[in-house]
Rosetta silent file (secondary structure, phi, psi, omega in degrees, C-alpha in Angstrom):
SEQUENCE: MRYSSLWKDYELLDCSGGERLERWGEITLIRPDPQVIWNTPKTHPKWKNADAVYHRSNSGGGSWEIKKMLPDFWRINYGELAFNVKTMGFKHTGIFPEQAVNWDYTAKLIKEAGRPVKVLNLFAYTGGATVAALKAGAGVVHVDASKGMVQWAKENAALSGVADRNVRWIVDDCVKFVQREIRRGNRYDIIIMDPPSYGRGPGGEIWKLENEVYSFVELCAQVLSDSPLMVLINSYTTGLSPAVMQYILGAVIKPKFGGTVESDEIGLPVTHTGMVLPCGASAIWHK
SCORE:     score description
SCORE:     0.000 S_00000001
   1 L     0.000  137.836  179.428   -3.235  -13.338   17.508 S_00000001
   2 E   -98.874  138.931  176.758   -2.501  -15.796   14.698 S_00000001
   3 L  -158.357  158.140  176.318    0.689  -15.589   12.674 S_00000001
   4 L   -94.529  136.670  174.571    3.058  -17.753   10.688 S_00000001
   5 L  -106.461   16.835 -172.372    6.583  -18.343   11.957 S_00000001
   6 L  -100.635   -4.071  179.138    7.599  -20.179    8.754 S_00000001
   7 L   -64.063  136.527  170.496    8.666  -17.265    6.544 S_00000001
   8 L  -117.584  -32.620 -177.906   12.302  -17.317    5.437 S_00000001
   9 L   -92.902   -3.786  172.660   12.195  -14.860    2.507 S_00000001
  10 E  -127.569  141.085  178.234   10.184  -12.244    4.383 S_00000001
  11 E  -150.693  126.546  171.186   11.083  -10.716    7.757 S_00000001
  12 E   -85.970   99.967 -173.391    9.618   -7.810    9.699 S_00000001
  13 E   -71.008  -43.614 -177.518   12.878   -6.548   11.163 S_00000001
  14 E  -164.782  166.383  174.919   11.454   -3.683   13.236 S_00000001
  15 E  -152.642  133.726 -178.833    8.617   -1.164   13.341 S_00000001
  16 E  -169.350  154.772  173.579    8.479    2.322   14.852 S_00000001
  17 L    56.791   37.642  178.379    7.327    5.866   14.131 S_00000001
  18 L    78.353   14.322 -175.977    4.577    4.851   11.730 S_00000001
  19 E  -135.936  152.710  169.997    6.867    2.666    9.623 S_00000001
  20 E  -105.748  141.318  169.851    7.848   -0.950    9.042 S_00000001
  21 E  -108.483  114.358 -170.279   11.409   -2.062    8.327 S_00000001
  22 E  -128.887  146.764  171.839   11.107   -5.217    6.222 S_00000001
  23 E  -108.179  120.883  175.823   13.318   -7.709    4.419 S_00000001
  24 E  -112.753   94.412 -171.464   11.884   -9.106    1.194 S_00000001
  25 L    68.147 -120.537  178.398   14.437  -11.689    0.133 S_00000001
  26 L   -97.410    1.936 -173.835   17.685   -9.737   -0.083 S_00000001
  27 E  -106.709  133.666 -178.580   15.951   -6.359   -0.422 S_00000001
  28 E  -107.393  128.735 -179.042   15.115   -4.123    2.544 S_00000001
  29 E  -122.706  149.400  168.720   12.138   -1.762    2.378 S_00000001
  30 E  -115.743  123.283 -178.106   10.688    0.877    4.703 S_00000001
  31 E  -131.110  147.433  178.647    6.938    1.296    4.341 S_00000001
  32 E   -70.680  149.611  176.122    4.356    3.305    6.296 S_00000001
  33 L  -148.490  112.641 -175.649    1.952    1.520    8.636 S_00000001
  34 L   -66.180  -16.589  177.380   -0.736    3.493   10.526 S_00000001
  35 L   -71.259  -23.426 -173.946   -0.893    0.787   13.212 S_00000001
  36 L   -84.948   83.702 -175.016    2.654    1.615   14.321 S_00000001
  37 L   -97.278    3.347  179.404    1.838    4.492   16.685 S_00000001
  38 L   -95.544  158.486 -179.474    4.828    4.019   18.997 S_00000001
  39 L  -124.483   62.327  176.126    8.160    5.815   18.710 S_00000001
  40 L   -74.104  156.589 -178.786   10.673    3.295   19.999 S_00000001
  41 L   -60.197  134.814  179.181   14.367    3.921   19.152 S_00000001
  42 L   -90.332   75.375 -175.084   15.265    2.923   15.598 S_00000001
  43 L   -89.833  -15.087  178.885   18.484    1.154   16.536 S_00000001
  44 L   -63.351  130.735 -174.596   18.404   -1.570   13.880 S_00000001
  45 H   -60.808  -26.001 -177.218   21.186   -0.677   11.384 S_00000001
  46 H   -70.348  -16.150  174.594   18.969   -1.288    8.361 S_00000001
  47 H   -58.124  -31.361 -174.846   16.868    1.776    9.221 S_00000001
  48 L   -90.535  -15.689 -177.895   19.772    3.858    7.875 S_00000001
  49 L  -138.824   42.810  174.224   20.517    1.924    4.706 S_00000001
  50 L   -65.597  156.219 -178.269   17.300    0.397    3.383 S_00000001
  51 L   -75.771  -29.299  178.990   17.123   -0.181   -0.368 S_00000001
  52 E  -155.987  147.679  179.760   13.901    1.824   -0.797 S_00000001
  53 E  -129.585  133.144  175.229   11.595    3.992    1.333 S_00000001
  54 E   -95.434  124.068 -179.907    7.959    4.823    0.653 S_00000001
  55 E  -108.336  125.294  175.044    7.073    8.398    1.588 S_00000001
  56 E   -73.399  148.302  175.043    3.453    9.396    2.063 S_00000001
  57 L   -98.606  143.657  177.456    2.279   12.677    0.548 S_00000001
  58 L   -64.359  -21.182 -179.141    0.274   15.187    2.593 S_00000001
  59 L   -95.070    6.142 -178.830   -2.126   15.424   -0.329 S_00000001
  60 L   106.999  149.758 -178.120   -2.693   11.657   -0.462 S_00000001
  61 L    72.351 -147.341 -178.928   -0.785    8.755   -1.973 S_00000001
  62 E   162.590 -166.440 -178.517    2.974    8.951   -1.999 S_00000001
  63 E  -156.285  159.567  177.961    6.041    7.700   -3.832 S_00000001
  64 E   -88.242  135.432  167.157    9.053    5.431   -3.500 S_00000001
  65 E  -100.627  107.603 -178.359   12.538    6.797   -2.876 S_00000001
  66 E   -88.010  114.087 -175.893   14.792    4.194   -4.459 S_00000001
  67 L   -94.268  -25.039  175.761   18.177    4.313   -2.728 S_00000001
  68 L  -133.739  150.384 -178.069   19.744    1.311   -4.466 S_00000001
  69 L   -58.949  125.769  179.209   19.026   -0.114   -7.890 S_00000001
  70 L  -113.228  148.858  172.449   16.120   -2.553   -7.642 S_00000001
  71 L   -68.129  162.415  177.497   14.921   -5.122  -10.180 S_00000001
  72 L   -60.492  -36.828  172.177   11.541   -4.556  -11.813 S_00000001
  73 L  -156.050  160.874  177.281   10.350   -7.485   -9.716 S_00000001
  74 E  -144.133  163.757 -171.887   11.951  -10.248   -7.679 S_00000001
  75 E  -101.457  137.767  168.715   10.956  -13.647   -6.350 S_00000001
  76 E  -128.143  154.623 -178.420   10.288  -14.699   -2.781 S_00000001
  77 E  -119.027  146.199  168.424    9.277  -18.138   -1.508 S_00000001
  78 E  -128.155   99.434 -173.330    7.013  -19.344    1.268 S_00000001
  79 L    59.324 -121.881 -179.871    7.661  -23.059    1.586 S_00000001
  80 L   -87.085   -2.721 -178.501    6.642  -24.559   -1.769 S_00000001
  81 E   -94.211  145.866 -179.682    4.902  -21.375   -2.867 S_00000001
  82 E  -134.003  143.594 -176.046    6.647  -18.680   -4.931 S_00000001
  83 E  -139.745  143.405  167.445    5.640  -15.096   -5.667 S_00000001
  84 E   -86.632  133.837  175.282    6.843  -12.167   -7.711 S_00000001
  85 E  -127.178  159.444  178.005    6.985   -8.929   -5.708 S_00000001
  86 L  -161.581  165.705  175.610    7.841   -5.360   -6.651 S_00000001
  87 L   -80.942  114.144 -176.894    7.573   -1.800   -5.377 S_00000001
  88 L  -108.337  172.429  172.792    4.070   -0.691   -6.407 S_00000001
  89 H   -63.153  156.418 -179.041    2.051    2.457   -6.043 S_00000001
  90 H    52.929   45.520  167.685    0.510    3.183   -2.632 S_00000001
  91 H    69.414   -5.126 -171.495    3.310    1.337   -0.760 S_00000001
  92 L   -79.991  166.005  178.472    2.319   -2.194   -1.792 S_00000001
  93 L  -124.606   -8.821 -178.330    4.522   -5.062   -3.002 S_00000001
  94 L   102.656   -8.914  177.620    1.926   -7.528   -4.322 S_00000001
  95 L  -139.113  139.457  170.803    1.882   -9.841   -1.290 S_00000001
  96 L  -104.541   99.079 -169.971    0.495   -9.451    2.224 S_00000001
  97 H   -62.785  -25.737  178.707    2.866  -11.754    4.153 S_00000001
  98 H   -64.181  -19.409 -179.876    0.612  -11.940    7.226 S_00000001
  99 H   -71.453   -9.844 -179.972   -1.858  -13.898    5.065 S_00000001
 100 H   -56.759  -33.699  179.869    0.462  -16.923    5.137 S_00000001
 101 H   -65.098  -32.704  175.981   -1.253  -18.107    8.320 S_00000001
 102 H   -77.147  -34.320  174.580   -4.546  -18.254    6.386 S_00000001
 103 H   -59.684  -44.660 -179.460   -2.910  -20.001    3.426 S_00000001
 104 H   -64.147  -41.184  179.776   -1.672  -22.701    5.791 S_00000001
 105 H   -61.691  -45.789 -179.934   -5.087  -23.040    7.453 S_00000001
 106 H   -63.736  -46.250 -178.967   -6.806  -23.442    4.081 S_00000001
 107 H   -60.719  -39.236 -179.899   -4.253  -25.941    2.777 S_00000001
 108 H   -64.054  -44.143  178.084   -4.614  -28.096    5.890 S_00000001
 109 H   -60.664  -42.574 -179.007   -8.404  -28.282    5.515 S_00000001
 110 H   -63.458  -46.413 -177.711   -8.084  -29.249    1.857 S_00000001
 111 H   -65.711  -32.162 -177.286   -5.528  -31.989    2.531 S_00000001
 112 H   -87.867   -5.461 -174.271   -7.571  -33.430    5.383 S_00000001
 113 L   -67.706  -32.101  179.707  -10.896  -33.385    3.508 S_00000001
 114 L    71.393   19.708 -179.417  -10.355  -36.786    1.892 S_00000001
 115 L  -159.469  165.217  175.679  -12.367  -35.727   -1.168 S_00000001
 116 L   -61.330  139.988 -176.919  -12.216  -33.266   -4.071 S_00000001
 117 L  -125.744  131.242  175.539  -12.555  -29.680   -2.857 S_00000001
 118 E  -105.853  129.929 -176.906  -13.758  -26.648   -4.832 S_00000001
 119 E  -117.500  134.897  171.654  -12.549  -23.224   -3.679 S_00000001
 120 E  -111.455  114.400 -179.366  -13.939  -19.812   -4.610 S_00000001
 121 E  -107.574  109.676 -174.227  -11.387  -17.054   -3.962 S_00000001
 122 E  -104.422  144.631 -172.049  -13.023  -13.616   -4.159 S_00000001
 123 L    53.733   51.027 -161.358  -11.178  -10.277   -4.345 S_00000001
 124 L   -82.682   -7.394  171.215   -8.296  -12.661   -4.924 S_00000001
 125 L    56.017 -130.099 -176.343   -5.564  -10.091   -5.739 S_00000001
 126 L   -93.179   11.175  164.779   -2.258  -11.725   -6.776 S_00000001
 127 L    88.476   23.715  177.264   -3.344  -15.189   -5.744 S_00000001
 128 H   -56.449  -50.342  179.289   -1.626  -16.105   -2.489 S_00000001
 129 H   -68.196  -33.181  179.595   -4.625  -18.138   -1.302 S_00000001
 130 H   -63.132  -50.643 -177.338   -5.196  -19.468   -4.807 S_00000001
 131 H   -67.960  -32.316  176.860   -1.736  -20.975   -5.217 S_00000001
 132 H   -64.811  -43.303  179.688   -1.852  -22.387   -1.662 S_00000001
 133 H   -68.210  -40.809  177.223   -5.187  -24.099   -2.381 S_00000001
 134 H   -62.849  -43.785  179.704   -3.993  -25.402   -5.747 S_00000001
 135 H   -61.884  -32.058  179.675   -0.798  -26.755   -4.199 S_00000001
 136 H   -79.781   -8.914  174.841   -2.919  -28.552   -1.573 S_00000001
 137 L   109.429    5.028 -179.417   -4.912  -30.267   -4.324 S_00000001
 138 L   -85.616  160.802  164.810   -8.118  -28.217   -4.633 S_00000001
 139 E   -90.761  142.006 -172.080   -9.781  -26.839   -7.717 S_00000001
 140 E  -132.591  138.674  164.858   -9.995  -23.028   -7.570 S_00000001
 141 E  -109.978  118.139 -174.579  -12.000  -20.244   -9.169 S_00000001
 142 E  -105.335  120.053 -175.011   -9.995  -17.025   -8.760 S_00000001
 143 E  -125.262  127.507  173.785  -11.988  -13.793   -9.125 S_00000001
 144 E  -151.418  147.263 -177.574  -10.715  -10.211   -9.126 S_00000001
 145 L   -77.418  -13.690 -177.304  -11.933   -7.080  -10.902 S_00000001
 146 L   -97.329  118.609  177.829   -8.392   -6.082  -11.939 S_00000001
 147 H   -60.662  -38.691 -179.739   -7.071   -7.683  -15.113 S_00000001
 148 H   -64.845  -39.426  179.318   -3.510   -6.825  -14.066 S_00000001
 149 H   -68.483  -37.830  178.402   -3.864   -8.550  -10.685 S_00000001
 150 H   -65.785  -39.913  176.287   -5.301  -11.683  -12.292 S_00000001
 151 H   -62.553  -41.488  177.710   -2.368  -11.795  -14.712 S_00000001
 152 H   -62.028  -41.431  178.021    0.035  -11.418  -11.778 S_00000001
 153 H   -62.286  -39.495  176.488   -1.737  -14.277   -9.999 S_00000001
 154 H   -60.047  -40.950  178.892   -1.280  -16.458  -13.075 S_00000001
 155 H   -65.026  -39.578  177.192    2.444  -15.709  -12.973 S_00000001
 156 H   -65.624  -36.843  176.484    2.588  -16.655   -9.292 S_00000001
 157 H   -63.283  -40.387  177.923    0.797  -19.916  -10.075 S_00000001
 158 H   -65.107  -43.774  178.015    3.393  -20.661  -12.749 S_00000001
 159 H   -60.066  -35.552 -177.681    6.253  -19.850  -10.349 S_00000001
 160 L   -86.128   -0.056  176.649    4.680  -22.188   -7.774 S_00000001
 161 L    75.967   26.117 -178.056    4.307  -25.009  -10.297 S_00000001
 162 L  -125.446   14.897 -177.196    0.495  -25.101  -10.233 S_00000001
 163 L   -63.954  -24.645 -178.069   -0.462  -23.244  -13.433 S_00000001
 164 L   -92.914    5.883 -179.993   -1.619  -26.527  -14.988 S_00000001
 165 L   -79.185 -178.974 -177.071   -3.917  -27.421  -12.073 S_00000001
 166 L   -77.556   90.039 -176.150   -7.722  -27.129  -11.999 S_00000001
 167 E  -141.860  140.089  172.452   -8.079  -23.331  -11.922 S_00000001
 168 E  -116.145  131.055  179.860  -10.282  -20.728  -13.612 S_00000001
 169 E  -103.740  117.872 -173.579   -9.067  -17.131  -13.804 S_00000001
 170 E  -120.918  123.929  171.425  -11.959  -14.650  -13.794 S_00000001
 171 E   -99.287  107.016 -174.282  -11.755  -10.873  -14.286 S_00000001
 172 L  -167.183  161.889  169.276  -15.085   -9.657  -12.949 S_00000001
 173 L   -69.397  129.168 -172.538  -16.946   -7.779  -10.238 S_00000001
 174 H   -65.036  -38.772  179.595  -17.204  -10.258   -7.359 S_00000001
 175 H   -63.306  -47.600 -178.837  -20.828   -9.486   -6.470 S_00000001
 176 H   -65.938  -35.522  178.176  -21.993   -9.913  -10.048 S_00000001
 177 H   -64.572  -45.327  179.710  -19.957  -13.088  -10.461 S_00000001
 178 H   -63.456  -39.018  177.036  -21.513  -14.690   -7.370 S_00000001
 179 H   -59.187  -40.822  178.369  -24.988  -13.699   -8.588 S_00000001
 180 H   -69.812  -37.597  178.355  -24.311  -15.498  -11.861 S_00000001
 181 H   -63.840  -34.411  175.661  -22.928  -18.555  -10.078 S_00000001
 182 H   -61.218  -46.446 -179.192  -26.182  -18.774   -8.099 S_00000001
 183 H   -66.328  -34.371 -179.646  -28.162  -18.811  -11.357 S_00000001
 184 H   -76.118  -18.181 -177.818  -25.796  -21.369  -12.889 S_00000001
 185 L    81.633   17.003  178.256  -26.100  -23.667   -9.884 S_00000001
 186 L   -78.590  142.098 -174.947  -22.346  -23.809   -9.246 S_00000001
 187 L  -133.146  153.531 -174.875  -21.344  -24.669   -5.682 S_00000001
 188 E  -134.486  147.870  179.434  -18.145  -24.462   -3.606 S_00000001
 189 L   -87.591  -28.841  179.728  -16.773  -26.184   -0.518 S_00000001
 190 E  -132.996  132.079  172.122  -14.573  -23.257    0.557 S_00000001
 191 E  -120.979  127.823  176.833  -15.152  -19.540    0.046 S_00000001
 192 E  -117.997  132.983  177.032  -12.358  -17.058    0.770 S_00000001
 193 E  -138.767  138.217  178.028  -12.947  -13.328    0.551 S_00000001
 194 L  -132.132   66.789 -171.896  -10.682  -10.356    1.145 S_00000001
 195 L   -69.802  150.894  179.031  -12.945   -7.445    0.207 S_00000001
 196 L   -72.396  156.556  175.805  -11.667   -3.864   -0.004 S_00000001
 197 L   -65.959  -37.527 -176.211  -12.640   -1.291    2.591 S_00000001
 198 E  -151.820  142.685  177.651  -13.889    1.033   -0.114 S_00000001
 199 E  -170.906  176.259  176.500  -14.229    0.868   -3.854 S_00000001
 200 E  -125.628  136.237  176.802  -16.291    1.539   -6.952 S_00000001
 201 L   -76.460  173.565 -177.403  -17.842   -1.039   -9.217 S_00000001
 202 L   -62.426  -23.089  178.161  -17.595   -0.931  -13.020 S_00000001
 203 L   -98.335   13.847 -179.532  -20.899    0.986  -13.165 S_00000001
 204 L    87.463    5.323  179.503  -19.817    3.512  -10.548 S_00000001
 205 L   -64.038  137.893  179.720  -21.419    1.599   -7.684 S_00000001
 206 E   -91.411  129.144  176.824  -19.933    2.530   -4.317 S_00000001
 207 E  -110.137  118.420  172.142  -18.688   -0.337   -2.140 S_00000001
 208 E  -123.592  117.716 -166.445  -18.200    0.382    1.558 S_00000001
 209 H   -55.486  -45.128 -177.257  -17.333   -2.794    3.395 S_00000001
 210 H   -58.941  -31.400 -178.460  -19.181   -2.077    6.642 S_00000001
 211 H   -84.830  -23.671 -170.101  -22.370   -1.509    4.667 S_00000001
 212 H  -107.834  -19.326 -167.635  -21.991   -4.409    2.237 S_00000001
 213 H   -65.066  -38.799 -178.282  -20.340   -7.312    4.040 S_00000001
 214 H   -63.258  -49.329 -179.329  -23.472   -8.791    5.642 S_00000001
 215 H   -65.865  -31.946  179.240  -25.486   -8.886    2.412 S_00000001
 216 H   -70.173  -39.219  175.792  -22.461  -10.192    0.515 S_00000001
 217 H   -63.940  -40.410  175.411  -22.015  -13.089    2.968 S_00000001
 218 H   -58.103  -42.188  179.135  -25.734  -13.855    2.573 S_00000001
 219 H   -63.789  -46.636 -177.551  -25.203  -13.927   -1.195 S_00000001
 220 H   -65.356  -29.918  178.994  -22.131  -16.170   -0.939 S_00000001
 221 H   -58.885  -25.237 -177.997  -23.976  -18.609    1.330 S_00000001
 222 L   -77.498  -10.323  176.537  -26.103  -19.495   -1.690 S_00000001
 223 L  -109.630   12.812  173.775  -23.106  -20.931   -3.574 S_00000001
 224 E   -77.165  146.283  177.901  -21.900  -23.181   -0.750 S_00000001
 225 L   -71.498  176.725  178.334  -22.053  -26.915   -1.361 S_00000001
 226 L   -69.225  -24.097  179.235  -24.197  -29.267    0.714 S_00000001
 227 L  -130.413   67.778 -176.798  -21.117  -30.154    2.803 S_00000001
 228 L   -71.506  160.809 -178.123  -18.956  -27.029    2.912 S_00000001
 229 L  -107.198  -36.759 -172.535  -15.655  -26.871    4.747 S_00000001
 230 E  -163.364  145.264  163.681  -14.929  -23.191    5.354 S_00000001
 231 E  -126.934  125.134 -177.753  -15.894  -19.568    4.811 S_00000001
 232 E  -122.081  125.606  172.474  -13.100  -17.086    5.530 S_00000001
 233 E  -111.844  127.725  172.938  -13.470  -13.300    5.634 S_00000001
 234 E  -115.520  143.657 -178.306  -10.367  -11.176    5.865 S_00000001
 235 E  -144.376  142.330  170.997  -10.451   -7.442    6.497 S_00000001
 236 L  -112.005   12.743 -179.619   -8.055   -4.525    6.845 S_00000001
 237 L   -80.889  118.675 -173.338  -10.883   -2.125    7.660 S_00000001
 238 L   -57.708  -39.148 -175.442  -10.150   -0.538   11.038 S_00000001
 239 L   -80.774   -1.059 -178.456  -13.815   -0.144   11.987 S_00000001
 240 L  -110.358   98.033 -173.773  -14.709   -3.773   11.264 S_00000001
 241 L   -75.193  159.441  175.009  -13.582   -5.842   14.246 S_00000001
 242 H   -55.799  -39.405 -177.258  -12.913   -9.592   14.146 S_00000001
 243 H   -65.728  -34.026  177.577  -15.880  -10.141   16.483 S_00000001
 244 H   -66.085  -45.149  178.214  -18.250   -8.342   14.103 S_00000001
 245 H   -64.699  -38.137  176.790  -17.202  -10.567   11.198 S_00000001
 246 H   -61.026  -42.044  179.764  -17.500  -13.603   13.467 S_00000001
 247 H   -63.034  -41.835  179.443  -21.040  -12.569   14.377 S_00000001
 248 H   -61.018  -46.641  178.215  -21.986  -12.236   10.703 S_00000001
 249 H   -63.929  -38.074  178.114  -20.723  -15.736    9.913 S_00000001
 250 H   -66.117  -31.553 -178.910  -22.467  -17.041   13.007 S_00000001
 251 H   -82.497  -30.583 -173.219  -25.738  -15.429   11.922 S_00000001
 252 H  -100.977  -46.027 -171.974  -25.621  -16.424    8.246 S_00000001
 253 L   -91.570  -45.631 -172.845  -23.621  -19.648    7.868 S_00000001
 254 H   -62.023  -40.210 -179.829  -23.855  -21.509   11.170 S_00000001
 255 H   -58.865  -31.981 -177.888  -27.681  -21.833   11.362 S_00000001
 256 H   -86.867  -36.735 -170.633  -27.721  -23.705    8.042 S_00000001
 257 H  -116.768   -2.677 -176.243  -24.522  -25.754    8.276 S_00000001
 258 L    70.426 -142.183  176.138  -23.662  -25.997   11.980 S_00000001
 259 L    79.694 -162.209 -172.734  -19.941  -25.988   12.608 S_00000001
 260 E  -130.890  143.782  175.941  -17.812  -23.466   14.476 S_00000001
 261 E  -120.749  134.581  177.854  -17.060  -19.756   14.030 S_00000001
 262 E  -143.325  162.582  179.545  -13.928  -18.072   15.335 S_00000001
 263 E  -152.763  158.837  178.853  -12.061  -14.838   14.730 S_00000001
 264 E  -171.329  164.653  167.624   -8.800  -13.151   15.596 S_00000001
 265 E   -74.333  151.658  169.705   -6.262  -10.606   14.480 S_00000001
 266 E  -113.951  152.663 -173.427   -3.502  -11.816   12.200 S_00000001
 267 E  -153.055 -171.678  179.654   -0.018  -10.423   12.497 S_00000001
 268 E  -132.989  129.472  176.061    3.708  -10.591   11.841 S_00000001
 269 E   -67.183  140.551 -178.654    6.442  -11.374   14.379 S_00000001
 270 E  -103.234  115.415 -173.780    8.936   -8.533   14.803 S_00000001
 271 L   -59.278  -44.406 -171.266   12.512   -9.810   14.922 S_00000001
 272 L   -68.902  -30.601 -174.873   14.019   -6.852   16.775 S_00000001
 273 L  -110.117  -18.442 -175.381   11.521   -6.802   19.657 S_00000001
 274 L    76.980    5.897  178.082   10.174  -10.355   19.813 S_00000001
 275 L   -99.643 -176.499 -176.563    6.622   -8.983   19.745 S_00000001
 276 E  -124.866  128.718  178.235    3.917   -9.311   17.075 S_00000001
 277 E   -87.833  122.314  174.527    2.560   -6.480   14.917 S_00000001
 278 E   -68.473  135.932 -173.786   -1.207   -6.715   14.275 S_00000001
 279 E  -127.671   -5.465 -176.858   -1.868   -6.454   10.548 S_00000001
 280 E   166.349 -169.459 -177.680   -5.518   -7.258    9.960 S_00000001
 281 E  -143.420  147.410  176.474   -8.355   -9.502   11.070 S_00000001
 282 E  -134.900  144.121  170.239   -9.931  -12.744    9.929 S_00000001
 283 E  -122.827  137.750 -174.771  -13.133  -14.568   10.807 S_00000001
 284 E  -131.909  125.289  163.654  -13.537  -18.227    9.890 S_00000001
 285 E   -96.784  132.597  175.273  -16.523  -20.529    9.799 S_00000001
 286 E  -141.359  153.646 -176.106  -15.487  -24.176    9.530 S_00000001
 287 L   -70.581    0.000    0.000  -17.312  -27.468    9.730 S_00000001
């Protein structure tokens, strides 16, 4: 399992009984996590006095129980990168901290390339990978269908000191955007995608990742440059294993460009137990 040990402003203190106990800067949150199927004793003192707890509803969704006054949003740092986080609907905070290991991987490739690098970040959310790539010196096209998420990503870029770098912010359906980029002849050295498990397009189109990911990777292969560096797929879909995503990259990207394909779970170290909580999966093709 791959994970970053460099976080200082985020810490997974403990996890048990379907919940995570987390420190985000100075604020402690309890959030549900379906991966946490064990019921180890909740002996960490912060279980009893967290600042906010997210409670799931039996009818779907849920809500935050705010136990101490929280700011509307607050800042956390990961090395030179900075992000605004807040308590959002459906338990989220605006950052998936386990993705830091992928940010570092991407930044290293960019710095070692020895040439200008163009990055296409699809389903780009609040821009963790975008600001990491910009900080490493790449040009980035950031695409997400949510106007609010793209605005949040812009704010994170400003906090990280990269708002003036070579970046385009695009509010669009990712499939339709890639189709247009093919027609325009635009090409990229790195493609990063973090597609949702399930969603609906602007015209009511249903997106189910297991059904769409292969054809979408085929589509994205058409906007790779002649000398690409990386294609990264990240997934939180339980039924889509790392090995399946690795096979797709091996079937679509490797025959044309050679290189290597690998995959693994990504996770977060748990302070209280010394173990690592699996949080998702990534597959990477790299030259």
